[in-house]
ZADO-1210 file (C-alpha; in nm, 4 decimals, padded with zeros to 6 digits):
<atoms>
<atom x="00.0000" y="00.0000" z="00.0000" code="MET" pos="1"/>
<atom x="00.0983" y="00.3645" z="-00.0437" code="SER" pos="2"/>
<atom x="00.0023" y="00.6888" z="00.1271" code="TRP" pos="3"/>
<atom x="-00.3093" y="00.6993" z="-00.0917" code="LYS" pos="4"/>
<atom x="-00.4578" y="00.3848" z="00.0581" code="THR" pos="5"/>
<atom x="-00.3043" y="00.3741" z="00.4087" code="GLU" pos="6"/>
<atom x="-00.4177" y="00.5515" z="00.7268" code="ARG" pos="7"/>
<atom x="-00.7749" y="00.6052" z="00.6090" code="ARG" pos="8"/>
<atom x="-01.0261" y="00.6821" z="00.8805" code="SER" pos="9"/>
<atom x="-01.3932" y="00.5890" z="00.8921" code="PHE" pos="10"/>
<atom x="-01.4807" y="00.9014" z="00.6939" code="TYR" pos="11"/>
<atom x="-01.2756" y="00.8110" z="00.3882" code="TYR" pos="12"/>
<atom x="-01.3291" y="00.4378" z="00.3489" code="GLN" pos="13"/>
<atom x="-01.4029" y="00.3809" z="-00.0209" code="GLY" pos="14"/>
<atom x="-01.3344" y="00.7436" z="-00.1191" code="ALA" pos="15"/>
<atom x="-01.1482" y="00.8166" z="-00.4458" code="PRO" pos="16"/>
<atom x="-00.7706" y="00.8291" z="-00.4231" code="GLU" pos="17"/>
<atom x="-00.6284" y="01.1797" z="-00.3774" code="PRO" pos="18"/>
<atom x="-00.4340" y="01.3454" z="-00.6559" code="ASP" pos="19"/>
<atom x="-00.0566" y="01.3254" z="-00.6636" code="TYR" pos="20"/>
<atom x="00.0829" y="01.6476" z="-00.5150" code="PRO" pos="21"/>
<atom x="00.2569" y="01.8876" z="-00.7512" code="VAL" pos="22"/>
<atom x="00.5327" y="02.0517" z="-00.5495" code="LEU" pos="23"/>
<atom x="00.7033" y="02.3489" z="-00.7111" code="GLU" pos="24"/>
<atom x="01.0208" y="02.5278" z="-00.6133" code="LYS" pos="25"/>
<atom x="00.9334" y="02.8510" z="-00.4368" code="GLY" pos="26"/>
<atom x="00.5898" y="02.7207" z="-00.3405" code="LYS" pos="27"/>
<atom x="00.6722" y="02.4360" z="-00.1024" code="VAL" pos="28"/>
<atom x="00.8339" y="02.4659" z="00.2403" code="ALA" pos="29"/>
<atom x="00.9269" y="02.2350" z="00.5262" code="LEU" pos="30"/>
<atom x="00.8009" y="02.3335" z="00.8724" code="LEU" pos="31"/>
<atom x="00.9746" y="02.1551" z="01.1617" code="VAL" pos="32"/>
<atom x="00.7628" y="02.1845" z="01.4758" code="ILE" pos="33"/>
<atom x="00.8867" y="02.1928" z="01.8378" code="ASP" pos="34"/>
<atom x="01.1948" y="01.9732" z="01.7960" code="MET" pos="35"/>
<atom x="01.3501" y="02.1237" z="02.1090" code="GLN" pos="36"/>
<atom x="01.6033" y="02.0248" z="02.3731" code="ASN" pos="37"/>
<atom x="01.3514" y="02.0076" z="02.6566" code="THR" pos="38"/>
<atom x="01.1676" y="01.7104" z="02.5078" code="TYR" pos="39"/>
<atom x="01.4770" y="01.4907" z="02.4978" code="LEU" pos="40"/>
<atom x="01.5910" y="01.5639" z="02.8519" code="GLU" pos="41"/>
<atom x="01.5688" y="01.2629" z="03.0859" code="ARG" pos="42"/>
<atom x="01.6389" y="01.2333" z="03.4589" code="PRO" pos="43"/>
<atom x="01.8810" y="00.9827" z="03.6088" code="ASP" pos="44"/>
<atom x="01.6607" y="00.6776" z="03.6794" code="PRO" pos="45"/>
<atom x="01.8735" y="00.5876" z="03.9806" code="ALA" pos="46"/>
<atom x="01.7298" y="00.8794" z="04.1759" code="GLY" pos="47"/>
<atom x="01.3627" y="00.8264" z="04.0910" code="LEU" pos="48"/>
<atom x="01.0797" y="00.7051" z="04.3105" code="SER" pos="49"/>
<atom x="00.8770" y="00.4011" z="04.2053" code="GLU" pos="50"/>
<atom x="00.6017" y="00.6164" z="04.0523" code="ALA" pos="51"/>
<atom x="00.8568" y="00.8375" z="03.8762" code="GLU" pos="52"/>
<atom x="01.0367" y="00.5302" z="03.7457" code="LEU" pos="53"/>
<atom x="00.7125" y="00.3933" z="03.6015" code="ASP" pos="54"/>
<atom x="00.6641" y="00.7196" z="03.4142" code="ARG" pos="55"/>
<atom x="01.0272" y="00.7161" z="03.3018" code="TYR" pos="56"/>
<atom x="00.9827" y="00.3729" z="03.1432" code="HIS" pos="57"/>
<atom x="00.6493" y="00.4746" z="02.9897" code="ALA" pos="58"/>
<atom x="00.8309" y="00.7485" z="02.7976" code="TRP" pos="59"/>
<atom x="01.1151" y="00.5226" z="02.6801" code="THR" pos="60"/>
<atom x="00.9454" y="00.4196" z="02.3506" code="PRO" pos="61"/>
<atom x="00.9048" y="00.7871" z="02.2621" code="PHE" pos="62"/>
<atom x="01.2747" y="00.8542" z="02.3166" code="HIS" pos="63"/>
<atom x="01.3700" y="00.5451" z="02.1178" code="GLU" pos="64"/>
<atom x="01.1505" y="00.6593" z="01.8285" code="ARG" pos="65"/>
<atom x="01.2934" y="01.0104" z="01.8447" code="MET" pos="66"/>
<atom x="01.6569" y="00.9004" z="01.8326" code="HIS" pos="67"/>
<atom x="01.6101" y="00.6041" z="01.5982" code="GLY" pos="68"/>
<atom x="01.3544" y="00.7402" z="01.3518" code="THR" pos="69"/>
<atom x="01.2263" y="01.0944" z="01.3929" code="VAL" pos="70"/>
<atom x="01.5503" y="01.2905" z="01.4285" code="ILE" pos="71"/>
<atom x="01.7255" y="01.1021" z="01.1430" code="PRO" pos="72"/>
<atom x="01.4267" y="01.1555" z="00.9133" code="ASN" pos="73"/>
<atom x="01.4074" y="01.5234" z="00.9988" code="ASN" pos="74"/>
<atom x="01.7759" y="01.5478" z="00.9148" code="GLN" pos="75"/>
<atom x="01.7078" y="01.3815" z="00.5787" code="ARG" pos="76"/>
<atom x="01.4160" y="01.6106" z="00.5032" code="LEU" pos="77"/>
<atom x="01.6136" y="01.9208" z="00.5903" code="ILE" pos="78"/>
<atom x="01.9105" y="01.8075" z="00.3805" code="GLU" pos="79"/>
<atom x="01.6900" y="01.7382" z="00.0767" code="HIS" pos="80"/>
<atom x="01.5051" y="02.0685" z="00.1061" code="PHE" pos="81"/>
<atom x="01.8276" y="02.2654" z="00.1431" code="ARG" pos="82"/>
<atom x="01.9980" y="02.0807" z="-00.1405" code="ALA" pos="83"/>
<atom x="01.7099" y="02.1706" z="-00.3731" code="ARG" pos="84"/>
<atom x="01.6972" y="02.5339" z="-00.2649" code="GLY" pos="85"/>
<atom x="01.3608" y="02.4867" z="-00.0909" code="LEU" pos="86"/>
<atom x="01.2621" y="02.6777" z="00.2207" code="ASP" pos="87"/>
<atom x="01.3038" y="02.5275" z="00.5690" code="VAL" pos="88"/>
<atom x="01.1236" y="02.6921" z="00.8611" code="LEU" pos="89"/>
<atom x="01.1060" y="02.6055" z="01.2298" code="PHE" pos="90"/>
<atom x="00.8507" y="02.6627" z="01.5048" code="ALA" pos="91"/>
<atom x="00.9284" y="02.6352" z="01.8734" code="ARG" pos="92"/>
<atom x="00.7543" y="02.6835" z="02.2056" code="ILE" pos="93"/>
<atom x="00.9099" y="02.9604" z="02.4131" code="ALA" pos="94"/>
<atom x="00.7843" y="03.2434" z="02.6290" code="CYS" pos="95"/>
<atom x="00.9054" y="03.6001" z="02.5887" code="LEU" pos="96"/>
<atom x="00.8992" y="03.6710" z="02.9621" code="ARG" pos="97"/>
<atom x="01.0999" y="03.4655" z="03.2094" code="THR" pos="98"/>
<atom x="00.7927" y="03.4320" z="03.4322" code="ASP" pos="99"/>
<atom x="00.5881" y="03.2917" z="03.1433" code="GLY" pos="100"/>
<atom x="00.2956" y="03.5323" z="03.1828" code="ARG" pos="101"/>
<atom x="00.2695" y="03.5659" z="02.8048" code="ASP" pos="102"/>
<atom x="00.1882" y="03.1953" z="02.7595" code="ARG" pos="103"/>
<atom x="-00.1532" y="03.0884" z="02.6327" code="SER" pos="104"/>
<atom x="-00.3939" y="02.9171" z="02.8711" code="LEU" pos="105"/>
<atom x="-00.3231" y="02.5749" z="02.7168" code="SER" pos="106"/>
<atom x="00.0410" y="02.6112" z="02.8218" code="GLN" pos="107"/>
<atom x="-00.0336" y="02.7281" z="03.1735" code="ARG" pos="108"/>
<atom x="-00.2788" y="02.4631" z="03.2876" code="LYS" pos="109"/>
<atom x="-00.1460" y="02.2215" z="03.5529" code="PRO" pos="110"/>
<atom x="00.0074" y="01.9014" z="03.4222" code="GLY" pos="111"/>
<atom x="00.2477" y="01.7813" z="03.1564" code="TRP" pos="112"/>
<atom x="00.1890" y="02.0691" z="02.9148" code="ASN" pos="113"/>
<atom x="00.2738" y="02.3319" z="03.1782" code="ASN" pos="114"/>
<atom x="00.6307" y="02.4015" z="03.0700" code="LEU" pos="115"/>
<atom x="00.8150" y="02.7236" z="03.1456" code="LEU" pos="116"/>
<atom x="01.0491" y="02.7744" z="02.8497" code="LEU" pos="117"/>
<atom x="01.2021" y="03.1231" z="02.8414" code="PRO" pos="118"/>
<atom x="01.3164" y="03.1999" z="02.4873" code="LYS" pos="119"/>
<atom x="01.6890" y="03.2329" z="02.5651" code="ASP" pos="120"/>
<atom x="01.7334" y="02.9211" z="02.7788" code="GLU" pos="121"/>
<atom x="01.8955" y="02.6059" z="02.6425" code="ALA" pos="122"/>
<atom x="01.5851" y="02.3941" z="02.6993" code="ALA" pos="123"/>
<atom x="01.3803" y="02.5989" z="02.4515" code="SER" pos="124"/>
<atom x="01.6335" y="02.5849" z="02.1660" code="GLN" pos="125"/>
<atom x="01.6005" y="02.3694" z="01.8533" code="ILE" pos="126"/>
<atom x="01.7904" y="02.0376" z="01.8740" code="LEU" pos="127"/>
<atom x="02.1520" y="02.0848" z="01.7623" code="PRO" pos="128"/>
<atom x="02.1216" y="01.7860" z="01.5251" code="GLN" pos="129"/>
<atom x="01.8784" y="01.9899" z="01.3117" code="ILE" pos="130"/>
<atom x="01.9894" y="02.3435" z="01.4008" code="ALA" pos="131"/>
<atom x="01.8515" y="02.6195" z="01.1765" code="PRO" pos="132"/>
<atom x="02.0888" y="02.8043" z="00.9503" code="ARG" pos="133"/>
<atom x="02.1263" y="03.1793" z="01.0156" code="PRO" pos="134"/>
<atom x="01.8953" y="03.2749" z="00.7277" code="ASP" pos="135"/>
<atom x="01.6208" y="03.0215" z="00.8084" code="GLU" pos="136"/>
<atom x="01.3050" y="03.1470" z="00.9761" code="ILE" pos="137"/>
<atom x="01.2247" y="03.0380" z="01.3326" code="VAL" pos="138"/>
<atom x="00.8896" y="03.1446" z="01.4781" code="VAL" pos="139"/>
<atom x="00.8422" y="03.1481" z="01.8539" code="THR" pos="140"/>
<atom x="00.4990" y="03.0600" z="01.9875" code="LYS" pos="141"/>
<atom x="00.3222" y="03.0392" z="02.3202" code="THR" pos="142"/>
<atom x="00.0369" y="02.8416" z="02.1637" code="THR" pos="143"/>
<atom x="-00.0034" y="02.4917" z="02.0220" code="ASP" pos="144"/>
<atom x="-00.0667" y="02.6096" z="01.6658" code="SER" pos="145"/>
<atom x="00.2299" y="02.7739" z="01.4960" code="ALA" pos="146"/>
<atom x="-00.0148" y="02.9935" z="01.3036" code="LEU" pos="147"/>
<atom x="-00.2324" y="03.1127" z="01.5900" code="THR" pos="148"/>
<atom x="00.0481" y="03.2556" z="01.8018" code="GLY" pos="149"/>
<atom x="00.2855" y="03.3912" z="01.5354" code="THR" pos="150"/>
<atom x="00.2984" y="03.5779" z="01.2041" code="ASN" pos="151"/>
<atom x="00.3698" y="03.2516" z="01.0208" code="LEU" pos="152"/>
<atom x="00.0625" y="03.2731" z="00.7978" code="ARG" pos="153"/>
<atom x="00.1716" y="03.6160" z="00.6743" code="LEU" pos="154"/>
<atom x="00.5308" y="03.4976" z="00.6282" code="VAL" pos="155"/>
<atom x="00.4272" y="03.1951" z="00.4209" code="LEU" pos="156"/>
<atom x="00.1896" y="03.4049" z="00.2104" code="THR" pos="157"/>
<atom x="00.4536" y="03.6717" z="00.1479" code="ASN" pos="158"/>
<atom x="00.6984" y="03.3999" z="00.0397" code="MET" pos="159"/>
<atom x="00.4484" y="03.2554" z="-00.2062" code="GLY" pos="160"/>
<atom x="00.4246" y="02.9207" z="-00.0243" code="ILE" pos="161"/>
<atom x="00.1171" y="02.7117" z="-00.1082" code="THR" pos="162"/>
<atom x="00.2306" y="02.3664" z="00.0152" code="HIS" pos="163"/>
<atom x="00.3637" y="02.3088" z="00.3681" code="VAL" pos="164"/>
<atom x="00.5337" y="01.9846" z="00.4702" code="VAL" pos="165"/>
<atom x="00.5052" y="01.9356" z="00.8481" code="CYS" pos="166"/>
<atom x="00.7251" y="01.7279" z="01.0785" code="SER" pos="167"/>
<atom x="00.8053" y="01.7287" z="01.4484" code="GLY" pos="168"/>
<atom x="00.6348" y="01.6765" z="01.7841" code="ILE" pos="169"/>
<atom x="00.3877" y="01.6097" z="01.9245" code="PHE" pos="170"/>
<atom x="00.1718" y="01.4563" z="01.6522" code="THR" pos="171"/>
<atom x="-00.1528" y="01.4824" z="01.8463" code="ASP" pos="172"/>
<atom x="-00.0849" y="01.8260" z="01.9917" code="GLN" pos="173"/>
<atom x="00.1208" y="02.1023" z="01.8304" code="CYS" pos="174"/>
<atom x="00.1659" y="01.9234" z="01.4974" code="VAL" pos="175"/>
<atom x="-00.2063" y="01.8559" z="01.4691" code="SER" pos="176"/>
<atom x="-00.3043" y="02.2073" z="01.5795" code="SER" pos="177"/>
<atom x="-00.0679" y="02.3597" z="01.3246" code="THR" pos="178"/>
<atom x="-00.1834" y="02.1318" z="01.0432" code="VAL" pos="179"/>
<atom x="-00.5492" y="02.2095" z="01.1073" code="ARG" pos="180"/>
<atom x="-00.4775" y="02.5826" z="01.1185" code="SER" pos="181"/>
<atom x="-00.2821" y="02.5644" z="00.7935" code="LEU" pos="182"/>
<atom x="-00.5648" y="02.3750" z="00.6251" code="ALA" pos="183"/>
<atom x="-00.8188" y="02.6311" z="00.7458" code="ASP" pos="184"/>
<atom x="-00.6020" y="02.9013" z="00.5862" code="GLU" pos="185"/>
<atom x="-00.6113" y="02.7042" z="00.2563" code="SER" pos="186"/>
<atom x="-00.2519" y="02.5821" z="00.2571" code="PHE" pos="187"/>
<atom x="-00.2027" y="02.2352" z="00.1096" code="ASP" pos="188"/>
<atom x="-00.0426" y="02.0299" z="00.3874" code="VAL" pos="189"/>
<atom x="00.1607" y="01.7095" z="00.3947" code="ILE" pos="190"/>
<atom x="00.2469" y="01.5430" z="00.7276" code="VAL" pos="191"/>
<atom x="00.5467" y="01.3098" z="00.7442" code="ILE" pos="192"/>
<atom x="00.4546" y="01.0011" z="00.9450" code="ASP" pos="193"/>
<atom x="00.8052" y="00.8813" z="01.0269" code="ASP" pos="194"/>
<atom x="00.9325" y="01.2329" z="01.1020" code="ALA" pos="195"/>
<atom x="00.6733" y="01.2901" z="01.3774" code="CYS" pos="196"/>
<atom x="00.6095" y="01.1415" z="01.7201" code="ALA" pos="197"/>
<atom x="00.3490" y="01.1503" z="01.9954" code="ALA" pos="198"/>
<atom x="00.4010" y="01.0527" z="02.3570" code="GLY" pos="199"/>
<atom x="00.2620" y="00.7080" z="02.2741" code="ALA" pos="200"/>
<atom x="00.2454" y="00.5291" z="01.9411" code="MET" pos="201"/>
<atom x="-00.1301" y="00.4724" z="01.9541" code="ASP" pos="202"/>
<atom x="-00.1850" y="00.8476" z="01.9880" code="LEU" pos="203"/>
<atom x="00.0422" y="00.9081" z="01.6880" code="HIS" pos="204"/>
<atom x="-00.1366" y="00.6557" z="01.4659" code="VAL" pos="205"/>
<atom x="-00.4834" y="00.7670" z="01.5724" code="SER" pos="206"/>
<atom x="-00.4118" y="01.1350" z="01.5086" code="GLU" pos="207"/>
<atom x="-00.2680" y="01.0689" z="01.1632" code="LEU" pos="208"/>
<atom x="-00.5884" y="00.8839" z="01.0728" code="GLU" pos="209"/>
<atom x="-00.7853" y="01.1914" z="01.1765" code="ARG" pos="210"/>
<atom x="-00.5673" y="01.4270" z="00.9735" code="LEU" pos="211"/>
<atom x="-00.5234" y="01.2202" z="00.6581" code="HIS" pos="212"/>
<atom x="-00.7284" y="01.3284" z="00.3552" code="MET" pos="213"/>
<atom x="-00.9178" y="01.5911" z="00.5586" code="ILE" pos="214"/>
<atom x="-00.6569" y="01.8379" z="00.6797" code="TYR" pos="215"/>
<atom x="-00.3509" y="01.6925" z="00.5087" code="ALA" pos="216"/>
<atom x="-00.2073" y="01.4001" z="00.3198" code="ASN" pos="217"/>
<atom x="00.0152" y="01.1760" z="00.5284" code="VAL" pos="218"/>
<atom x="00.3317" y="01.0291" z="00.3743" code="MET" pos="219"/>
<atom x="00.6620" y="00.8769" z="00.4769" code="THR" pos="220"/>
<atom x="00.9924" y="01.0558" z="00.4342" code="THR" pos="221"/>
<atom x="01.0804" y="00.8461" z="00.1298" code="ASP" pos="222"/>
<atom x="00.7427" y="00.9085" z="-00.0323" code="GLU" pos="223"/>
<atom x="00.7701" y="01.2836" z="00.0154" code="LEU" pos="224"/>
<atom x="01.1260" y="01.3038" z="-00.1168" code="ILE" pos="225"/>
<atom x="01.0038" y="01.1433" z="-00.4382" code="GLY" pos="226"/>
<atom x="00.7741" y="01.4433" z="-00.5010" code="TYR" pos="227"/>
<atom x="01.0261" y="01.7184" z="-00.4301" code="LEU" pos="228"/>
<atom x="01.1262" y="01.9325" z="-00.7283" code="PRO" pos="229"/>
<atom x="01.4778" y="01.8709" z="-00.8534" code="ALA" pos="230"/>
</atoms>
């Protein structure tokens, strides 16, 4: 099977196959979402309580996927886009104030999503393995969607971008929110399955089924590279 027949949700069973995307130089860009240092930090398990250790092990598959699949595929995507003279953009979560008062409500509620990431601290920076070049655009957001909390929509429109390829974390949160916002603004979106991750694999798979053929087309890294303009 290919991206045209895989990952179909209830809504699209038996629907016609989507058209092959036509990606043109100057009109397609890669958007890497929230691939930041904070999400790869791990405590020393030796100092954890039993409950903390259970949570540590629950997150291990995510870290294995990140290091074994997601980071390498983001590196490949970035290399191919740069080699073809195509635009690479980044979005990251970071607050402008050190006390985080400028964060949206979704990033201030108690729990896992309540992260204080001042913009200049190491934790909020893009992973060094995929570091932006000096002339590549990085938007800083205090929201889940990279469009809602930044001027990204205006930037993409000014650059003439019509197709946005999305990768990064977390599939069911900031990636999904960004993809849906892009689709609502009439950008044609492609999500890269093996260049994204959620906290758990079932959340990743389920969210891609929701996005596919409605808000975006979902492909693998290899499938997408085959459509890139030379």
